[in-house]
C-alpha positions in Angstrom: -5.6 -163.2 -16.2 -3.7 -166.0 -17.8 -3.7 -168.0 -21.0 -2.8 -171.6 -21.5 -1.3 -172.6 -24.9 -2.4 -176.0 -26.1 -0.1 -177.8 -28.6 -2.1 -179.5 -31.3 0.8 -181.1 -33.2 1.1 -184.9 -32.7 4.5 -186.0 -31.4 6.2 -189.4 -31.6 7.7 -191.0 -28.5 11.4 -191.7 -28.3 10.7 -195.5 -28.3 8.8 -195.3 -31.6 11.6 -193.2 -33.1 14.4 -195.6 -32.1 12.4 -198.9 -32.9 10.6 -198.5 -36.2 8.1 -201.2 -37.1 9.3 -203.9 -39.5 8.6 -203.3 -43.1 6.5 -206.5 -43.4 3.8 -204.9 -41.2 3.2 -202.2 -43.8 2.6 -204.8 -46.5 -0.8 -206.5 -47.1 -1.0 -210.3 -46.3 0.0 -212.6 -49.2 -2.8 -214.1 -51.3 -3.6 -217.7 -50.5 -3.3 -220.0 -53.6 -5.8 -222.9 -53.6 -5.1 -226.0 -55.8 -7.5 -228.6 -56.8 -7.1 -231.7 -54.4 -6.4 -235.1 -55.9 -9.2 -237.6 -56.0 -7.5 -240.2 -53.8 -4.2 -241.2 -52.5 -3.9 -244.4 -54.5 -4.3 -242.6 -57.7 -1.8 -240.0 -56.5 0.7 -242.8 -55.7 0.2 -244.3 -59.1 0.7 -241.1 -60.9 3.7 -240.1 -58.8 5.6 -243.2 -57.6 8.2 -242.3 -55.0 10.8 -243.9 -52.9 10.1 -244.5 -49.1 12.6 -241.8 -48.1 11.1 -239.5 -50.6 7.6 -240.2 -49.2 8.7 -239.1 -45.8 10.0 -235.9 -47.2 6.7 -235.4 -49.0 4.8 -236.0 -45.7 6.9 -233.4 -43.9 6.3 -231.0 -46.7 2.6 -231.5 -46.5 2.6 -230.7 -42.8 4.5 -227.5 -43.5 2.0 -226.5 -46.2 -0.9 -226.9 -43.8 0.9 -225.0 -41.1 1.6 -222.1 -43.6 -2.0 -222.2 -44.7 -3.2 -221.9 -41.1 -0.9 -219.0 -40.5 -2.0 -217.2 -43.6 -5.7 -217.7 -42.6 -5.0 -216.5 -39.1 -3.3 -213.4 -40.5 -6.2 -212.7 -42.9 -8.7 -213.0 -40.1 -6.6 -210.8 -37.8 -6.3 -208.1 -40.5 -10.0 -208.3 -41.1 -10.7 -207.9 -37.3 -8.3 -205.0 -36.9 -9.8 -203.2 -39.9 -13.3 -203.7 -38.6 -12.3 -202.4 -35.2 -10.7 -199.3 -36.7 -13.9 -198.6 -38.7 -16.0 -199.1 -35.6 -13.8 -196.8 -33.6 -14.0 -194.1 -36.2 -17.7 -194.4 -36.3 -17.9 -194.3 -32.5 -15.8 -191.1 -32.3 -17.7 -189.4 -35.0 -21.0 -190.2 -33.5 -19.8 -189.4 -30.0 -18.6 -185.9 -31.0 -21.8 -185.0 -32.7 -23.8 -186.3 -29.8 -21.6 -184.5 -27.4 -21.9 -181.2 -29.2 -25.7 -181.6 -29.2 -25.7 -182.3 -25.5 -23.4 -179.4 -24.8 -25.6 -177.1 -26.8 -28.6 -178.3 -25.0 -27.0 -177.5 -21.6 -25.8 -174.0 -22.6 -28.0 -171.4 -20.9 -28.4 -168.3 -23.1 -28.1 -164.8 -21.5 -31.7 -163.5 -21.2 -31.0 -160.3 -19.3 -32.4 -157.1 -20.8 -28.8 -155.9 -21.5 -28.0 -159.1 -23.4 -31.3 -158.9 -25.4 -30.6 -155.3 -26.3 -27.0 -156.0 -27.3 -28.1 -158.9 -29.5 -30.7 -156.7 -31.3 -28.2 -153.9 -31.8 -25.4 -156.2 -33.0 -27.7 -158.0 -35.5 -28.6 -154.6 -37.1 -25.1 -153.2 -37.2 -22.5 -153.6 -40.0 -19.1 -155.1 -39.5 -17.3 -152.9 -36.8 -13.9 -153.7 -38.3 -14.8 -151.6 -41.4 -14.6 -148.5 -39.3 -12.1 -149.1 -36.5 -11.9 -145.4 -35.6 -15.5 -145.5 -34.3 -15.1 -148.8 -32.4 -11.7 -149.4 -31.1 -8.8 -147.6 -29.5 -7.2 -145.7 -32.4 -5.3 -142.5 -33.1 -6.9 -142.0 -36.5 -6.2 -138.5 -37.8 -4.2 -137.5 -34.7 -1.5 -135.7 -36.8 -4.2 -133.8 -38.7 -6.0 -132.8 -35.6 -2.8 -131.6 -34.0 -2.1 -129.4 -37.0 -5.7 -128.2 -37.0 -5.6 -127.2 -33.3 -2.0 -126.1 -33.2 -1.6 -128.2 -30.1 -3.8 -126.0 -28.0 -7.0 -126.9 -26.3 -9.9 -126.4 -28.6 -12.9 -124.3 -27.4 -16.2 -125.9 -26.7 -17.6 -123.6 -29.4 -20.9 -121.7 -29.2 -23.9 -123.2 -30.9 -25.4 -121.1 -33.6 -22.1 -119.5 -34.7 -21.6 -119.6 -38.4 -18.5 -121.4 -39.7 -15.8 -119.0 -41.0 -14.9 -119.7 -44.6 -11.2 -119.3 -44.1 -11.1 -122.7 -42.3 -12.7 -124.6 -45.2 -9.7 -126.1 -46.8 -9.9 -129.2 -49.0 -8.9 -131.5 -46.2 -11.5 -130.0 -43.9 -14.2 -130.5 -46.4 -13.3 -134.1 -46.9 -13.2 -134.6 -43.1 -16.6 -132.9 -42.7 -18.1 -135.3 -45.3 -16.7 -138.3 -43.4 -17.9 -137.0 -40.1 -21.3 -136.3 -41.6 -21.6 -139.8 -43.0 -20.7 -141.3 -39.7 -23.2 -139.2 -37.8 -26.1 -140.0 -40.1 -25.5 -143.8 -40.1 -27.9 -144.5 -37.3 -27.9 -148.2 -38.0 -24.2 -148.3 -37.6 -23.1 -149.3 -34.1 -21.1 -146.1 -33.3 -19.9 -146.1 -29.7 -20.6 -142.4 -29.4 -24.1 -142.7 -30.7 -24.8 -145.7 -28.5 -23.4 -143.7 -25.5 -25.8 -140.8 -26.2 -28.7 -143.3 -26.5 -27.7 -144.9 -23.2 -27.5 -141.5 -21.5 -30.9 -140.6 -23.0 -32.4 -143.8 -21.4 -30.9 -142.8 -18.0 -32.3 -139.3 -18.2 -35.8 -140.4 -19.3 -36.3 -143.0 -16.6 -39.2 -142.2 -14.2 -37.4 -143.7 -11.2 -37.3 -141.2 -8.4 -33.9 -140.5 -6.9 -33.0 -139.5 -3.4 -30.3 -137.3 -4.8 -31.3 -133.7 -5.5 -28.5 -133.3 -8.0 -29.8 -136.3 -10.0 -33.3 -134.9 -9.9 -32.1 -131.4 -11.1 -30.2 -133.0 -14.0 -33.4 -134.9 -15.1 -35.5 -131.8 -14.7 -33.1 -129.8 -16.8 -33.2 -132.4 -19.6 -37.0 -132.5 -19.5 -37.3 -128.7 -19.7 -35.0 -128.8 -22.8 -37.4 -131.2 -24.5 -40.4 -128.9 -23.8 -40.3 -127.0 -27.1 -43.9 -126.0 -26.7 -43.0 -123.7 -23.8 -40.1 -122.3 -25.8 -42.3 -121.4 -28.7 -44.9 -119.8 -26.4 -42.2 -117.7 -24.6 -40.8 -116.3 -27.9 -38.1 -113.6 -27.5 -39.5 -112.2 -24.3 -37.0 -113.9 -22.0 -34.1 -112.5 -24.0 -35.5 -109.0 -24.0 -35.8 -109.1 -20.2 -32.2 -110.2 -20.0 -31.1 -107.2 -22.2 -32.8 -104.9 -19.7 -30.7 -106.3 -16.9 -27.6 -105.5 -19.0 -28.7 -101.8 -19.3 -30.8 -102.1 -22.4 -29.5 -101.3 -25.9 -29.7 -98.6 -28.5 -31.6 -100.8 -30.9 -34.7 -100.5 -28.7 -34.1 -96.8 -27.9 -33.5 -97.5 -24.2 -29.8 -97.8 -23.2 -28.2 -96.9 -19.9 -24.7 -96.6 -21.4 -22.9 -99.0 -19.0 -19.1 -99.1 -19.0 -17.7 -101.2 -21.9 -15.4 -103.4 -19.7 -18.1 -103.9 -17.1 -20.5 -105.3 -19.7 -17.7 -107.5 -21.2 -16.7 -108.9 -17.8 -20.4 -109.7 -17.0 -20.9 -111.6 -20.3 -17.7 -113.6 -19.7 -18.5 -114.5 -16.0 -22.2 -115.2 -16.1 -23.0 -116.2 -19.7 -19.8 -117.8 -21.1 -19.8 -115.3 -24.0 -16.5 -114.0 -25.4 -17.2 -111.4 -28.2 -13.7 -110.1 -28.8 -11.4 -112.9 -27.9 -11.6 -116.5 -26.7 -10.3 -118.0 -23.5 -8.9 -121.6 -23.0 -7.3 -123.5 -20.2 -4.4 -125.8 -21.0 -0.7 -126.6 -20.8 2.1 -125.0 -22.6 3.1 -127.2 -25.5 6.6 -126.0 -25.2 6.8 -127.8 -21.8 5.7 -131.2 -23.2 9.1 -132.6 -22.7 9.1 -131.8 -19.0 7.0 -133.3 -16.2 5.3 -130.0 -15.4 1.5 -130.1 -15.1 0.9 -126.4 -14.8 -2.0 -125.0 -16.7 -2.2 -121.5 -18.2 -4.9 -119.1 -19.4 -4.7 -119.1 -23.2 -6.1 -116.2 -25.2 -7.0 -116.6 -28.8 -9.0 -114.9 -31.5 -12.8 -115.2 -31.2 -15.3 -117.3 -33.1 -16.5 -114.5 -35.4 -20.1 -114.3 -36.5 -19.4 -112.7 -39.8 -18.4 -115.2 -42.6 -14.9 -114.6 -43.9 -12.3 -116.4 -46.0 -8.5 -116.4 -46.0 -6.6 -115.0 -49.1 -3.3 -116.7 -49.7 -2.4 -113.8 -52.1 -2.7 -111.0 -49.6 -2.2 -113.1 -46.5 -5.3 -111.5 -44.9 -8.9 -112.4 -44.2 -11.6 -110.9 -46.2 -15.4 -110.8 -46.7 -17.2 -111.5 -50.0 -20.3 -109.9 -51.3 -22.1 -113.2 -52.0 -21.6 -114.2 -48.3 -22.4 -110.8 -46.8 -25.9 -110.7 -48.4 -27.3 -113.7 -46.5 -25.5 -112.6 -43.4 -27.1 -109.1 -43.6 -30.5 -110.7 -44.1 -30.1 -112.9 -41.0 -29.1 -110.0 -38.8 -32.1 -108.0 -40.0 -34.3 -111.0 -39.1 -32.8 -111.3 -35.6 -33.6 -107.6 -34.9 -37.1 -108.0 -36.3 -37.7 -111.0 -33.9 -36.5 -108.8 -31.0 -39.0 -106.0 -31.9 -36.7 -103.5 -33.5 -38.5 -100.8 -35.5 -37.9 -101.3 -39.3 -36.5 -97.8 -39.6 -33.7 -98.6 -37.1 -32.7 -102.1 -38.3 -30.5 -101.2 -41.3 -28.6 -98.6 -39.3 -27.6 -100.9 -36.5 -27.0 -103.9 -38.8 -24.7 -101.7 -40.9 -22.5 -100.6 -38.0 -22.5 -104.1 -36.6 -21.2 -105.5 -40.0 -18.6 -102.7 -40.2 -17.2 -103.4 -36.8 -17.2 -107.2 -37.5 -15.3 -106.7 -40.8 -12.6 -104.7 -39.1 -12.0 -107.4 -36.5 -12.1 -110.1 -39.1 -9.2 -108.6 -41.1 -6.9 -109.2 -38.2 -7.9 -112.8 -37.8 -5.9 -115.6 -39.4 -6.1 -119.5 -39.7 -4.2 -121.6 -37.2 -1.9 -123.0 -40.0 -0.7 -119.5 -40.9 -0.1 -118.6 -37.2 1.8 -121.8 -36.7 4.2 -121.0 -39.6 4.7 -117.5 -38.2 5.4 -118.8 -34.7 2.4 -117.0 -33.2 1.2 -119.8 -31.0 2.0 -120.1 -27.3 3.6 -116.7 -26.9 4.0 -116.3 -23.1 3.8 -113.0 -21.3 2.5 -111.5 -18.1 -0.9 -109.9 -17.7 0.9 -106.6 -17.1 2.8 -106.9 -20.4 -0.5 -107.8 -22.2 -2.2 -104.7 -20.7 0.5 -102.4 -22.1 0.2 -103.9 -25.6 -3.6 -104.0 -25.7 -4.9 -101.3 -23.3 -8.5 -101.1 -24.5 -9.3 -104.2 -22.5 -9.1 -104.3 -18.7 -7.3 -107.7 -18.8 -6.9 -108.3 -15.1 -10.6 -107.4 -14.4 -11.9 -109.5 -17.2 -9.8 -112.5 -16.4 -10.7 -112.3 -12.7 -14.3 -112.2 -13.7 -14.0 -115.2 -16.1 -12.1 -117.3 -13.6 -13.8 -116.3 -10.4 -13.2 -117.2 -7.5 -9.5 -117.8 -8.4 -7.1 -115.0 -7.5 -5.1 -113.5 -10.3 -2.4 -110.9 -10.4 -0.7 -108.8 -13.1 2.4 -111.0 -12.7 0.6 -114.2 -13.7 1.6 -115.6 -17.1 -0.9 -116.1 -20.0 -0.3 -117.7 -23.4 -1.3 -115.8 -26.6 -2.2 -117.6 -29.8 -2.6 -114.5 -32.1 -0.9 -111.5 -30.5 -1.2 -109.4 -33.8 -5.0 -109.8 -33.7 -5.2 -108.9 -29.9 -3.2 -105.7 -30.6 -5.3 -104.8 -33.6 -8.5 -105.5 -31.7 -7.5 -103.1 -29.0 -6.9 -100.3 -31.6 -10.3 -101.0 -33.2 -12.1 -100.9 -29.9 -10.3 -97.6 -28.9 -11.3 -96.1 -32.2 -15.0 -96.9 -31.7 -15.0 -95.9 -28.1 -13.7 -92.4 -29.0 -16.3 -92.0 -31.8 -19.6 -90.3 -31.2 -22.3 -91.9 -29.2 -23.0 -94.2 -32.1 -19.6 -95.8 -31.6 -20.3 -96.8 -28.0 -23.7 -98.2 -28.9 -22.2 -100.2 -31.8 -19.8 -102.0 -29.4 -22.7 -102.7 -27.0 -24.9 -104.0 -29.8 -22.0 -106.2 -31.0 -21.8 -107.8 -27.5 -25.6 -108.3 -27.3 -25.8 -110.1 -30.7 -22.9 -112.4 -29.6 -24.9 -113.1 -26.4 -27.9 -113.9 -28.6 -26.0 -116.6 -30.5 -24.9 -118.1 -27.2 -28.5 -118.3 -25.9 -30.0 -119.3 -29.2 -30.3 -123.0 -28.2 -32.7 -121.9 -25.5 -34.9 -119.7 -27.7 -37.8 -120.3 -30.0 -37.3 -122.0 -33.4 -37.3 -118.8 -35.4 -33.8 -118.0 -34.4 -32.3 -121.4 -34.9 -34.0 -121.7 -38.3 -32.5 -118.4 -39.4 -29.1 -119.5 -38.3 -29.6 -122.8 -40.2 -30.7 -121.0 -43.4 -27.6 -118.8 -43.2 -25.3 -121.8 -42.8 -26.9 -123.5 -45.8 -26.6 -120.3 -47.9 -22.8 -120.3 -47.1 -22.5 -123.9 -48.5 -22.2 -125.8 -45.2 -23.8 -129.2 -44.8 -26.2 -129.2 -41.9 -27.0 -132.4 -39.9 -30.5 -132.7 -38.7 -29.8 -133.3 -35.0 -32.8 -134.8 -33.1 -34.0 -132.7 -30.1 -33.2 -135.4 -27.6 -29.6 -135.6 -28.8 -29.3 -131.8 -28.6 -30.7 -131.9 -25.0 -28.3 -134.7 -23.9 -25.4 -132.7 -25.1 -26.6 -129.5 -23.4 -27.2 -131.5 -20.1 -23.7 -132.8 -20.3 -22.2 -129.3 -20.4 -23.6 -128.4 -17.0 -24.1 -131.7 -15.3 -21.2 -133.8 -16.5 -20.3 -135.0 -13.0 -23.8 -136.2 -12.4 -23.9 -138.2 -15.6 -20.5 -139.7 -14.8 -21.8 -140.8 -11.4 -24.9 -142.3 -13.0 -22.8 -144.3 -15.5 -20.6 -145.6 -12.7 -23.7 -146.6 -10.7 -25.3 -148.5 -13.5 -22.3 -150.1 -15.0 -20.7 -151.7 -12.0 -17.7 -149.5 -11.3 -16.0 -152.2 -9.2 -16.2 -154.8 -12.0 -15.0 -152.2 -14.5 -11.9 -151.5 -12.4 -11.2 -155.2 -12.2 -11.3 -155.5 -15.9 -8.8 -152.7 -16.4 -6.6 -154.2 -13.7 -6.7 -157.7 -15.2 -5.8 -156.4 -18.7 -2.9 -154.4 -17.2 -1.4 -157.4 -15.4 -1.9 -159.6 -18.4 0.0 -157.1 -20.5 2.8 -157.1 -17.9 3.0 -160.9 -18.0 3.2 -161.0 -21.8 5.9 -158.3 -21.8 8.0 -160.4 -19.4 7.8 -163.4 -21.8 9.4 -161.5 -24.7 13.1 -161.7 -25.5 14.8 -158.4 -24.8 18.1 -157.2 -26.2 19.4 -156.4 -22.7 18.1 -156.2 -19.2 18.5 -152.4 -19.1 16.1 -151.9 -22.0 13.6 -154.3 -20.3 13.8 -152.5 -17.0 13.4 -149.0 -18.6 10.3 -150.2 -20.4 8.8 -151.8 -17.3 9.5 -148.7 -15.2 7.7 -146.6 -17.9 4.7 -148.9 -17.8 4.4 -148.8 -14.1 4.6 -145.0 -14.0 1.6 -144.8 -16.3 -0.9 -147.2 -14.7 -4.3 -147.4 -16.2 -7.3 -146.4 -14.2 -10.9 -145.4 -14.5 -11.5 -141.8 -15.6 -13.7 -140.2 -13.1 -13.9 -137.1 -10.9 -11.9 -137.4 -7.8 -13.9 -134.8 -5.9 -17.1 -136.7 -6.3 -17.3 -139.9 -4.2 -21.0 -140.3 -3.6 -24.4 -138.6 -4.1 -23.9 -136.4 -1.0 -20.9 -134.7 -2.7 -23.1 -134.2 -5.8 -25.9 -132.6 -3.8 -23.5 -130.2 -2.2 -21.9 -129.3 -5.5 -25.3 -128.4 -7.0 -26.9 -127.0 -3.9 -27.0 -123.5 -5.2 -28.6 -124.5 -8.5 -32.3 -124.1 -9.0 -33.8 -126.0 -11.9 -37.4 -125.8 -13.0 -39.0 -128.5 -15.1 -40.5 -125.6 -17.1 -38.8 -122.5 -18.4 -35.7 -123.8 -20.2 -34.3 -120.3 -20.9 -33.7 -119.6 -17.2 -32.3 -123.1 -16.7 -30.0 -122.5 -19.6 -28.7 -119.3 -18.0 -27.7 -121.4 -14.9 -26.1 -124.0 -17.1 -23.8 -121.3 -18.7 -22.8 -120.1 -15.2 -22.1 -123.7 -14.1 -20.1 -124.4 -17.2 -18.0 -121.3 -16.7 -17.3 -122.1 -13.0 -16.3 -125.7 -13.9 -14.1 -124.3 -16.7 -12.3 -122.0 -14.2 -11.5 -124.9 -11.9 -9.4 -126.5 -14.6 -6.8 -123.7 -14.0 -6.0 -125.0 -10.5 -6.8 -128.7 -11.1 -3.9 -131.2 -10.9 -5.8 -133.9 -12.9 -7.6 -134.0 -16.2 -11.4 -133.4 -15.9 -13.4 -136.5 -16.8 -15.2 -136.4 -20.1 -18.5 -138.2 -19.9 -18.8 -138.5 -23.7 -15.3 -139.9 -24.2 -15.2 -143.4 -25.7 -11.5 -143.9 -26.0 -8.6 -144.0 -23.5 -6.5 -140.9 -23.0 -2.8 -140.9 -22.1 -2.0 -138.2 -19.6 1.1 -137.3 -17.7 0.3 -139.6 -14.7 -1.4 -142.6 -16.4 -3.8 -144.0 -18.9 -7.4 -143.0 -18.3 -10.3 -145.2 -19.4 -13.6 -143.3 -19.5 -16.8 -144.8 -18.2 -18.3 -144.3 -21.7 -16.3 -147.3 -22.9 -18.1 -149.7 -20.5 -21.7 -149.6 -21.6 -23.9 -152.0 -23.5 -23.5 -153.5 -26.0 -19.7 -153.8 -25.3 -20.0 -154.3 -21.6 -22.5 -155.0 -18.9 -22.4 -156.7 -15.5 -25.0 -159.2 -16.5 -23.0 -160.5 -19.5 -21.5 -164.0 -19.1 -17.9 -163.8 -17.7 
């Protein structure tokens, strides 16, 4: 890709500079003075008698005057002719340019492809994209704030339905929430993320049959998510059957009293539910200066269901009466939906809130933990077992990251060791209580599983969670069902969606664009003036060690690979609850692969490049209409 610079400034030739035109050419021609001629020559001679010699001089003078008159007349005519020519030339050029522009416009063929028409319609409705560059262009808006918020660790995917803890609601977070909410609700604004979701929706809702079983399973999953009528008809029955597989629970009066750590491992492996602590996969931020790409299991405090807030005075988390009341009411509603007898609800809800409050006291916001140096504390699984013995750490981690092999000598990173130690003490205390203590721990895990599966249940549960969030002062965005289903489909079938984007948006042309931009960048750098050759070479070497490339899964090359990857998945076009259970298992298996992966996992919903250790990654989500399409004019 090259660019030609056209100089528009007029330049004089050396000949014109060294031989300027005479000054007389810049002056207008002298005026011709006409005198009244004499009546006849005899009269003239009588009036002006002259000598013969003098008469000869007069004759010569007359001839000179006539010659001068002729020269002046010729100059006048020549000036008139040149002026007329210039005016004609100006008119011709002016007329020719207008005629040429009309002819060129007549010969321009507009782009009439469906992609061009769709892009024109969207762009005509949108506001100026330059007013919100963070939504449109490559930008690091808010990067420092996000780094502080996450403490440098990988943020969890989060569990839909969990209430937001009050201790994270700082003034800056509230302002950011308002900005995010405003962006999300501006449907007429051409947000790249919103457009990408719409584009994925169009792919999933097409009726074109595919020879790939993985693609068909992805579309069936999306359609079953849209079938809210079946969800409402099923009610809570699918979840009650699942509870029976877990040994029942004391709330219904039927409980097989399974081992605590066995139930916890099962929830982590099969259903992506982490009641007492959270698990992440990521690098050690203390190794950012090195070229190591090793990833570690990172253990953090959980996303607590009970609403709490942080007290700067006591440096502890606490619950407030005005927030506990709506939380208590929501828990009672959940038990009522699940068929719990009224006489048993208050007892089980009370013990559940008591256990939740004890765990919440040990939790703390990430800003506090960062100041205390509690992030990225490295230790072996054996050392962690000795500090928090209530959890079977090796067994739980092996279950969560199956089929990877883990040993007690493997290192993990802790993000809140004081919480983990206190959590172990609390669990031990409840385990050694009466039978009610064991049932309370089991009920606590079941209600966390309920919040995990809430997106696949009837609207009574989601409406209850929404009302609780509103009662706690949170702003709720009304998410359309199709958007919710696209996001859920992405969680389990990310690799299929990435493949469909690559197939529709001309992967080869996209890679050519990235390559051309890269080499154009190199050529421009070479034209700059560098302080010394060493600095230039160092910069060039750095650029070539981070080559840009398309962000896609390296293990997926065609549809056969996709079909093999999803061969064990059975998706029904009806029964979204059972499909959602398989999605959670798929998500957890894919999450465990990150521990051994050498490259970053492709994010289908990413719309901005990411700089990683081995290059600059451009996601396929950047190259969709209206910003890019193979049918656009080159």
